[in-house]
LUMLODREN-540040 format. One record per atom (N, C-alpha, C, O, CB): residue in three letters; y, x, z. Coordinates in steps of 0.05 Angstrom, whole numbers, plus 32768, in hexadecimal, padded with zeros to 4 digits. Glycine has a CB too. Layout:
AlaYXZ
...
END
This chain:
Met8690868989B0
Met869B866B89A1
Met8696865689A5
Met8680865089AF
Met86978667898B
Ser86A78646899E
Ser86A3862989A3
Ser86A186168987
Ser86AD86178972
Ser86BD861E89B5
Asp868686018993
Asp867685F98974
Asp868585D9896E
Asp867885C4896C
Asp864885F58978
Thr86A185DA896E
Thr86A685C38967
Thr86A985BE8942
Thr86B385CC8930
Thr86BE85BD8977
Val869C85A58943
Val869D85A18926
Val86B1858A891A
Val86C385818928
Val8682859A891D
Ser86AC858088FB
Ser86C4857188F7
Ser86B3855188FB
Ser86BF853B88FF
Ser86D6857988D4
Gly86A1855488FB
Gly8697853B88FB
Gly868F852A88E0
Gly8680851788DC
Gly86A8852E8909
Gly86A1853988D1
Gly8696852688A9
Gly86AE850C88B5
Gly86AA84F888A7
Gly865F851188A2
Ser86C4850888C8
Ser86DC84F688C1
Ser86EA84FC88B4
Ser86F884E988AD
Ser86EB84EF88D0
Gly86EE851288A8
Gly8705851D88A0
Gly8722852388AD
Gly8736852E88A4
Gly87098510888F
Ala871D851788C7
Ala873C852C88CD
Ala8732854988D5
Ala871D855588DA
Ala8752851F88ED
Ala874C854C88D4
Ala874D857188D9
Ala8752857188FA
Ala87608565890A
Ala876D858688C5
Leu8741858588FA
Leu873E858C891A
Leu874585AB891F
Leu873C85BA890E
Leu871D85868925
Ala875185B68930
Ala875385D28938
Ala874785DB8930
Ala873185D2892C
Ala875285DA894B
Pro874E85F88927
Pro873A8615891B
Pro87288619893B
Pro873086158952
Pro8756863E8910
Val870D86228932
Val86F986308949
Val870086498949
Val86FE86578935
Val86DB86308944
Gln87078650895E
Gln871486708969
Gln86FF86828969
Gln86F88687897F
Gln872186728989
Val86F3868E8956
Val86E086A78960
Val86F286BE8962
Val870786C58958
Val86C686AE894C
Gln86D686C9897B
Gln86E086E88976
Gln86CD86F68969
Gln86BA86EB895E
Gln86E586F88991
Ala86D4871A8967
Ala86C08727895F
Ala86AA87268962
Ala869887288950
Ala86C287368962
Ser86A88723897A
Ser8686871F898C
Ser867687098980
Ser866087048989
Ser8687871589B1
Asp868086FD896E
Asp867C86E18965
Asp866C86E3894B
Asp865D86D28942
Asp869886D08960
Leu867186FC8941
Leu86618703892A
Leu8648870B8923
Leu864287198936
Leu866A87118922
Pro863B870B8918
Pro864186FE88FE
Pro864586E18909
Pro863B86D9891E
Pro8628870288E7
Leu865886D188F5
Leu865586B188FD
Leu865086A588DA
Leu865686AB88C3
Leu867986A18912
Tyr863D868D88F0
Tyr862B867788E5
Tyr863A865C88E7
Tyr864E865588F5
Tyr860E867688F5
Cys862F865288D9
Cys8632863388DF
Cys861C862488D9
Cys860D862F88C9
Cys8646862688D1
Pro8614860C88E0
Pro861B8609890B
Pro8619861D8917
Pro86108631890C
Pro860685F88920
Gly861E861E8929
Gly861986308948
Gly860C86228955
Gly8606860A8952
Gly86318638895C
Pro8603863A896D
Pro85ED86328977
Pro85E88616898F
Pro85D5860A8998
Pro85E6864C8981
Arg860186158993
Arg860685FA89A6
Arg861D85E38994
Arg863385DA899B
Arg8618860689C9
Ala860E85E2897F
Ala861585C58970
Ala860C85B28977
Ala85F885B38985
Ala861185C18957
Pro8617859A8970
Pro8604857C897E
Pro85F1857C8962
Pro85F8857F894B
Pro861C85558984
Leu85DA8577896B
Leu85BF856D8958
Leu85D58563893F
Leu85DA8575892E
Leu85A7854E8968
Trp85E0854C893B
Trp85EA85398925
Trp8603854A8913
Trp860D854088FF
Trp85F7851B8936
Ser8608855D891A
Ser8612856E8903
Ser860285878901
Ser8610859B88FF
Ser863085778908
Met85F685898900
Met85D7859F88EF
Met85D9859888D5
Met85D8858288CC
Met85B0859888F9
His85DD85B688C5
His85DA85AC88A7
His85D185CF88A6
His85D385DD88B9
His85FB859C8891
Pro85C785D7888E
Pro85C085F4888C
Pro85CA860B8899
Pro85E3860B8896
Pro85C385FA8877
Arg85C4861B88A4
Arg85D3862D88A9
Arg85E0863F889A
Arg85CF864C888E
Arg85CA863688B6
Val85FB86478894
Val8609865A8887
Val86198669889A
Val8624866088AF
Val8618864E8871
Tyr86198687888E
Tyr862486968894
Tyr864286968889
Tyr8649868E8872
Tyr861686A88890
Leu8652869F889D
Leu86798699888B
Leu868386BB8891
Leu867E86C888A6
Leu869B867888A6
Asp869186C3887A
Asp869D86DD8882
Asp86B786D18890
Asp86BD86BC8886
Asp86A486F28867
Val86C586D788A3
Val86DF86D388B1
Val86E886EC88AE
Val870186EE88B0
Val86DF86C988D0
Ala86DD870288AA
Ala86EA871A88B4
Ala86FC8722889D
Ala8710872F88A1
Ala86D6873288BC
His86F7871D888A
His870E87268876
His87258714886C
His8734871B885A
His8701872E885E
Thr872986FC887B
Thr873786EC8875
Thr874386E5888D
Thr875B86E0888B
Thr872D86DD8867
Gly873986E288A1
Gly874186DB88C5
Gly873286B888C8
Gly872B86AC88DC
Gly877286D988CD
Ser873186B088B0
Ser872B869288AF
Ser8710868A88A4
Ser8702869D889E
Ser873F8685889F
Val87058672889F
Val86FC8665888D
Val86E786518894
Val86DC864D88AA
Val86F58676887C
Arg86E38645887F
Arg86D9862C8878
Arg86BD86248876
Arg86B68626885F
Arg86E186288865
Cys86AA861B8888
Cys868D86138882
Cys868E85FA886C
Cys869785E4886E
Cys867D8609889E
Pro868086098853
Pro867785F8883E
Pro866985DB8841
Pro866985C88832
Pro866586088830
Tyr865D85DF885C
Tyr865085C28861
Tyr866285AE886D
Tyr866885988863
Tyr863785C38873
Cys866985B58881
Cys8676859C888D
Cys8698859C889D
Cys86A6858D88AB
Cys865F859388A4
Ser869B85BA888D
Ser86BF85BF8886
Ser86CE85C488AB
Ser86E485BB88B3
Ser86D185978872
Thr86B785D888BE
Thr86BE85D688D8
Thr86D285F488C7
Thr86C5860088B5
Thr86A285D688F7
Thr86EE860088CD
Thr86ED861188D2
Thr86FA862388DF
Thr870F861E88EB
Thr86E8861288C7
Tyr86F1863988DE
Tyr86F0865388F0
Tyr8707866088E9
Tyr8710865F88D2
Tyr86D6866788EE
Gln871486738905
Gln872286848900
Gln8729869C8915
Gln87338695892B
Gln8733867788F7
Leu872686B58910
Leu873286CA8921
Leu874A86C8892B
Leu875D86BE891F
Leu873486E08916
Pro874A86D08941
Pro876C86DB894A
Pro877986E68942
Pro876F86FD8943
Pro877386E7895C
Ala878E86E88937
Ala87A486FA892A
Ala879A8716893D
Ala879587128955
Ala87CB86ED892F
Gly87968736892F
Gly87A0874A893E
Gly877B874E8946
Gly87738764894D
Gly87BD87408959
Thr876987388944
Thr8746873E8946
Thr87448752893C
Thr874D87548925
Thr8731872D8938
Val8736876D8949
Val872787818935
Val870D877B893A
Val86FF8773894D
Val872D87A28938
Val870A87868917
Val86E987788919
Val86D687988910
Val86DF87A688FE
Val86E1875488F8
His86C5879E891A
His86BB87B38915
His86A087B5890A
His868F87A48910
His86BD87BF8929
Gly869B87CD88F6
Gly868487C888DF
Gly867787AB88D4
Gly865F87A688D5
Gly866D87D788E7
His868D879A88CA
His8686878388B3
His8697878288A7
His869787728893
His8680876888B8
END
Protein backbone atom coordinates (compact mmCIF):
# COMPACT_ATOMS: atom_id res chain seq x y z
CA MET A 1 0.00 0.00 0.00
CA SER A 2 1.21 3.48 -0.79
CA ASP A 3 0.82 6.10 1.92
CA THR A 4 0.11 9.10 -0.26
CA VAL A 5 -2.03 11.74 1.42
CA SER A 6 -3.74 14.81 0.11
CA GLY A 7 -1.79 17.23 2.28
CA GLY A 8 -4.88 19.33 2.88
CA SER A 9 -4.28 21.46 -0.20
CA GLY A 10 -7.59 20.50 -1.76
CA ALA A 11 -5.76 19.21 -4.83
CA ALA A 12 -7.18 15.93 -6.04
CA LEU A 13 -4.63 13.14 -6.00
CA ALA A 14 -4.92 9.75 -7.64
CA PRO A 15 -6.51 7.15 -5.35
CA VAL A 16 -4.14 5.03 -3.30
CA GLN A 17 -4.26 1.52 -4.74
CA VAL A 18 -4.57 -1.17 -2.06
CA GLN A 19 -4.56 -4.95 -2.30
CA ALA A 20 -6.53 -7.57 -0.38
CA SER A 21 -3.35 -8.22 1.63
CA ASP A 22 -3.56 -4.60 2.94
CA LEU A 23 -6.85 -5.32 4.73
CA PRO A 24 -7.99 -4.37 7.26
CA LEU A 25 -7.34 -0.93 5.82
CA TYR A 26 -6.65 2.01 8.10
CA CYS A 27 -5.53 5.59 7.71
CA PRO A 28 -2.99 6.98 8.28
CA GLY A 29 -0.83 4.08 7.17
CA PRO A 30 2.33 2.96 8.94
CA ARG A 31 4.63 4.88 6.58
CA ALA A 32 2.66 8.13 6.50
CA PRO A 33 4.74 11.24 7.23
CA LEU A 34 4.45 12.72 10.72
CA TRP A 35 2.77 15.91 9.45
CA SER A 36 -0.15 13.89 8.08
CA MET A 37 -1.03 12.09 11.31
CA HIS A 38 -4.60 12.07 12.57
CA PRO A 39 -6.54 9.58 14.73
CA ARG A 40 -6.44 6.08 13.21
CA VAL A 41 -9.63 5.19 11.42
CA TYR A 42 -10.42 1.80 9.89
CA LEU A 43 -11.94 2.03 6.42
CA ASP A 44 -14.24 -0.49 4.73
CA VAL A 45 -13.06 -0.65 1.14
CA ALA A 46 -14.15 -4.27 0.57
CA HIS A 47 -17.85 -3.59 -0.09
CA THR A 48 -17.66 -0.66 -2.49
CA GLY A 49 -14.12 -0.94 -3.88
CA SER A 50 -13.34 2.67 -2.93
CA VAL A 51 -13.39 4.66 0.30
CA ARG A 52 -12.34 8.15 1.44
CA CYS A 53 -10.77 8.92 4.81
CA PRO A 54 -13.03 11.28 6.79
CA TYR A 55 -10.00 13.07 8.30
CA CYS A 56 -7.59 13.71 5.44
CA SER A 57 -9.77 12.91 2.39
CA THR A 58 -7.28 10.39 1.01
CA THR A 59 -9.12 8.01 -1.32
CA TYR A 60 -8.23 4.31 -1.25
CA GLN A 61 -9.23 1.95 -4.05
CA LEU A 62 -9.15 -1.80 -4.67
CA PRO A 63 -8.27 -2.71 -8.26
CA ALA A 64 -11.22 -4.06 -10.24
CA GLY A 65 -11.57 -7.81 -9.86
CA THR A 66 -9.79 -8.02 -6.50
CA VAL A 67 -11.10 -10.98 -4.50
CA VAL A 68 -11.42 -10.26 -0.78
CA HIS A 69 -11.81 -13.25 1.53
CA GLY A 70 -13.15 -13.07 5.06
CA HIS A 71 -14.05 -9.38 5.08
